[in-house]
N, CA and C of each residue as an Amber inpcrd file, in Angstrom:
protein
   258
   0.8720000   2.3140000 -25.9160000   0.7520000   2.5960000 -24.5010000
   0.5980000   1.3370000 -23.6550000   0.8800000   0.1850000 -24.2110000
   0.6960000  -1.0570000 -23.4600000   1.6910000  -1.2030000 -22.3140000
   2.7560000  -0.4340000 -22.3330000   3.7450000  -0.5210000 -21.2610000
   3.4900000   0.5000000 -20.1640000   2.3070000   1.0910000 -20.1530000
   1.9720000   2.1110000 -19.1680000   0.6520000   1.7870000 -18.4860000
   0.4670000   2.3730000 -17.3190000  -0.8060000   2.2770000 -16.6040000
  -1.3900000   3.6720000 -16.4960000  -2.7040000   3.7730000 -16.5590000
  -3.3960000   5.0500000 -16.3910000  -3.6820000   5.2430000 -14.9050000
  -3.3250000   6.4180000 -14.4040000  -3.6030000   6.7940000 -13.0210000
  -4.6310000   7.9110000 -13.0710000  -5.6800000   7.7960000 -12.2750000
  -6.7300000   8.8150000 -12.2470000  -6.6050000   9.6690000 -10.9910000
  -7.1790000  10.8600000 -11.0670000  -7.1440000  11.7740000  -9.9230000
  -7.6290000  11.0430000  -8.6650000  -6.8810000  11.1930000  -7.5820000
  -7.2360000  10.5520000  -6.3190000  -6.6420000   9.1670000  -6.1350000
  -5.9560000   8.6530000  -7.1550000  -5.3130000   7.3480000  -7.0270000
  -3.8450000   7.5150000  -6.6310000  -3.3390000   6.4800000  -5.9850000
  -1.9410000   6.4320000  -5.5750000  -1.1600000   5.5650000  -6.5460000
   0.1190000   5.8170000  -6.6150000   1.0150000   4.9500000  -7.3570000
   2.3250000   4.8560000  -6.5930000   2.9010000   3.6750000  -6.5960000
   4.2090000   3.5120000  -5.9750000   4.9980000   2.4550000  -6.7170000
   6.3040000   2.5420000  -6.5600000   7.1870000   1.5590000  -7.1700000
   7.6400000   0.6080000  -6.0640000   7.3940000  -0.6830000  -6.2340000
   7.6990000  -1.6410000  -5.1690000   9.1910000  -1.8110000  -4.8830000
  10.0450000  -1.5080000  -5.8510000  11.4910000  -1.6650000  -5.6690000
  11.9980000  -0.5770000  -4.7340000  12.5050000  -0.9600000  -3.5650000
  12.9600000   0.0190000  -2.5730000  14.4720000   0.1060000  -2.4860000
  15.1990000  -0.6500000  -3.2690000  16.6390000  -0.7760000  -3.0660000
  17.4610000   0.4160000  -3.5450000  16.9330000   1.2690000  -4.3840000
  17.7410000   2.3710000  -4.9180000  17.2480000   3.7500000  -4.4910000
  16.4390000   3.8340000  -3.4950000  15.9090000   5.1160000  -3.0640000
  16.3300000   5.4770000  -1.6500000  17.3860000   4.8890000  -1.1780000
  17.8190000   5.1760000   0.1860000  16.7650000   4.7230000   1.1690000
  16.3430000   5.6140000   2.0150000  15.3500000   5.2710000   3.0370000
  13.9450000   5.7230000   2.6700000  13.7400000   6.1820000   1.4630000
  12.4350000   6.7050000   1.0570000  11.7010000   5.7370000   0.1350000
  10.3850000   5.6720000   0.2960000   9.5370000   4.8850000  -0.5850000
   8.9630000   5.8290000  -1.6410000   9.0710000   5.4530000  -2.9020000
   8.5500000   6.2810000  -3.9900000   7.0490000   6.0870000  -4.1350000
   6.2640000   6.9950000  -3.5350000   4.8030000   6.8910000  -3.5820000
   4.2250000   8.2740000  -3.8470000   3.1340000   8.3340000  -4.6090000
   2.5410000   9.6290000  -4.9610000   1.0280000   9.5050000  -5.0690000
   0.3600000  10.6200000  -4.8440000  -1.0880000  10.7570000  -5.0020000
  -1.3240000  11.7530000  -6.1270000  -2.0790000  11.3620000  -7.1490000
  -2.3640000  12.2690000  -8.2650000  -3.4500000  13.2510000  -7.8450000
  -3.1080000  14.5380000  -7.8330000  -4.0630000  15.5690000  -7.4160000
  -4.2240000  16.6870000  -8.4390000  -3.2280000  16.9280000  -9.2650000
  -3.2420000  18.1100000 -10.1300000  -3.8300000  17.8870000 -11.5190000
  -3.9930000  16.6350000 -11.9240000  -4.4950000  16.3220000 -13.2590000
  -5.5970000  15.2760000 -13.1600000  -6.4270000  15.1890000 -14.1890000
  -7.4830000  14.1740000 -14.2040000  -6.9220000  12.7750000 -14.4220000
  -5.8900000  12.6700000 -15.2630000  -5.2650000  11.3800000 -15.5480000
  -3.7800000  11.5690000 -15.7840000  -3.0460000  10.4910000 -15.5920000
  -1.6190000  10.4850000 -15.8660000  -1.1890000   9.0860000 -16.2590000
   0.0420000   8.9610000 -16.7240000   0.5980000   7.6650000 -17.1090000
   1.8090000   7.3570000 -16.2480000   1.9380000   6.0840000 -15.8660000
   3.1340000   5.6060000 -15.1850000   3.5580000   4.3010000 -15.8520000
   4.7850000   3.9330000 -15.6490000   5.2920000   2.6640000 -16.1650000
   4.4910000   1.5080000 -15.5810000   4.4360000   0.4100000 -16.3000000
   3.6780000  -0.7410000 -15.8150000   4.3380000  -1.4360000 -14.6270000
   5.5400000  -1.0340000 -14.2370000   6.1530000  -1.6200000 -13.0440000
   5.6300000  -0.9740000 -11.7610000   4.9180000   0.1470000 -11.8970000
   4.3260000   0.8020000 -10.7300000   3.0350000   0.0970000 -10.3310000
   2.7150000   0.1580000  -9.0590000   1.4470000  -0.3390000  -8.5370000
   0.5110000   0.8500000  -8.3820000  -0.7220000   0.7140000  -8.8210000
  -1.7260000   1.7740000  -8.7130000  -2.8400000   1.2730000  -7.8010000
  -3.2490000   2.1160000  -6.8490000  -4.3440000   1.7410000  -5.9550000
  -5.0940000   2.9870000  -5.5280000  -6.2510000   2.7830000  -4.8890000
  -7.0770000   3.9080000  -4.4590000  -7.7910000   3.5620000  -3.1630000
  -8.2620000   4.5900000  -2.4990000  -9.0730000   4.4250000  -1.2980000
 -10.4580000   3.9730000  -1.7460000 -10.9820000   2.9350000  -1.1200000
 -12.2970000   2.4110000  -1.5090000 -13.4380000   3.3040000  -1.0560000
 -13.3450000   3.8510000   0.1500000 -14.4430000   4.6430000   0.7050000
 -13.8810000   5.9270000   1.3050000 -14.0260000   7.0360000   0.5770000
 -13.4880000   8.3110000   1.0470000 -14.2560000   8.8720000   2.2350000
 -15.4160000   8.2950000   2.5740000 -16.1140000   8.6970000   3.7920000
 -15.4220000   8.1340000   5.0290000 -14.6090000   7.0930000   4.8430000
 -13.8880000   6.4850000   5.9630000 -12.4240000   6.9030000   6.0190000
 -11.8210000   7.1960000   4.8680000 -10.4090000   7.5700000   4.8120000
 -10.1790000   8.4970000   3.6270000  -9.7010000   9.6840000   3.8980000
  -9.3970000  10.6320000   2.8260000  -8.0410000  10.3040000   2.2080000
  -7.9470000  10.3130000   0.8820000  -6.6590000  10.0400000   0.2410000
  -5.5610000  11.0100000   0.6940000  -5.9170000  12.2680000   0.9050000
  -4.9250000  13.2540000   1.3380000  -4.3740000  12.9160000   2.7240000
  -5.2490000  12.4170000   3.6000000  -4.7960000  12.0150000   4.9340000
  -3.8640000  10.8060000   4.8340000  -4.2220000   9.8440000   4.0050000
  -3.3750000   8.6750000   3.8130000  -2.0170000   9.0860000   3.2560000
  -1.9990000  10.0570000   2.3360000  -0.7340000  10.5320000   1.7830000
   0.1230000  11.1680000   2.8680000  -0.5100000  11.8680000   3.8110000
   0.2480000  12.4140000   4.9450000   0.9260000  11.2930000   5.7190000
   0.2060000  10.1990000   5.9430000   0.7850000   9.0600000   6.6590000
   1.9350000   8.4490000   5.8640000   1.7460000   8.3150000   4.5460000
   2.8110000   7.7740000   3.7030000   4.0490000   8.6740000   3.7090000
   3.8810000   9.9580000   3.9620000   4.9940000  10.9090000   3.9340000
   5.8120000  10.9110000   5.2210000   5.3590000  10.2270000   6.2340000
   6.0480000  10.2110000   7.5280000   7.2570000   9.2730000   7.5060000
   8.3040000   9.6250000   8.2380000   9.4760000   8.7430000   8.3310000
   9.1270000   7.3610000   8.8940000   8.1120000   7.2970000   9.7460000
   7.7020000   6.0030000  10.3070000   7.2220000   5.0460000   9.2180000
   6.5220000   5.5760000   8.2180000   6.0750000   4.7160000   7.1210000
   7.2640000   4.2110000   6.3160000   8.2350000   5.0840000   6.0570000
   9.4230000   4.6540000   5.3170000  10.1480000   3.5290000   6.0580000
  10.2740000   3.6590000   7.3780000  10.9180000   2.5970000   8.1630000
  10.1110000   1.3090000   8.1060000   8.7840000   1.4200000   8.2130000
   7.9150000   0.2430000   8.1350000   8.0540000  -0.4440000   6.7740000
   8.0430000   0.3450000   5.7070000   8.1420000  -0.2170000   4.3580000
   9.4850000  -0.9090000   4.1520000  10.5620000  -0.3160000   4.6580000
  11.8730000  -0.9660000   4.5410000  11.8950000  -2.2710000   5.3330000
  11.2610000  -2.2760000   6.4970000  11.1820000  -3.4860000   7.3160000
  10.4040000  -4.5830000   6.5900000   9.3360000  -4.1950000   5.8850000
   8.4930000  -5.1600000   5.1760000   9.0640000  -5.5640000   3.8130000
  10.1350000  -4.9200000   3.3720000  10.7450000  -5.2480000   2.0810000
  11.4800000  -6.5770000   2.1680000  11.5100000  -7.2820000   1.0550000
  12.2190000  -8.5600000   1.0190000  12.9960000  -8.6720000  -0.2800000
  14.0260000  -9.4600000  -0.2540000  14.8780000  -9.6520000  -1.4180000
  16.3240000  -9.4020000  -1.0390000  17.2340000  -9.8190000  -1.8730000
  18.6470000  -9.6320000  -1.5640000  19.2480000  -8.5120000  -2.4080000
  19.2750000  -8.6740000  -3.7030000  19.8450000  -7.6430000  -4.5680000
  18.8460000  -6.5220000  -4.7990000  17.6080000  -6.8750000  -5.0180000
  16.5610000  -5.8910000  -5.3140000  15.4300000  -6.0760000  -4.3110000
  15.3780000  -5.2130000  -3.3120000  14.3350000  -5.3220000  -2.2930000
  12.9950000  -4.8560000  -2.8440000  11.9430000  -5.5860000  -2.5030000
  10.5850000  -5.2850000  -2.9630000   9.6860000  -5.1160000  -1.7480000
   8.8680000  -4.0740000  -1.7520000   7.8760000  -3.8740000  -0.7040000
   6.5020000  -4.1260000  -1.3080000   5.7760000  -5.0960000  -0.7470000
   4.4100000  -5.3320000  -1.2040000   3.4650000  -5.2000000  -0.0160000
   2.1830000  -5.2010000  -0.2740000   1.1810000  -4.9400000   0.7650000
   0.7060000  -6.1980000   1.4720000   1.2480000  -7.3520000   1.1280000
   0.8170000  -8.6040000   1.7740000   1.3590000  -8.7400000   3.1790000
């Protein structure tokens, strides 16, 4: 399992490569299981303080077309565009 990352309930995962998904960013929030596995090329992150920001609310924001446009704007690269949080 060294080529996988463990995702826990309430954590997000996304694939930074945006070049093959059209205008959509591949991002998900794990809600239905306690744990899951994703490839090690995915980025896993979580909300630090759920009293300030609910993961479900953040997922709603990630699901908006405005976020997809922002992520494409922030992507860099020529052949393989990458979106990072910096």
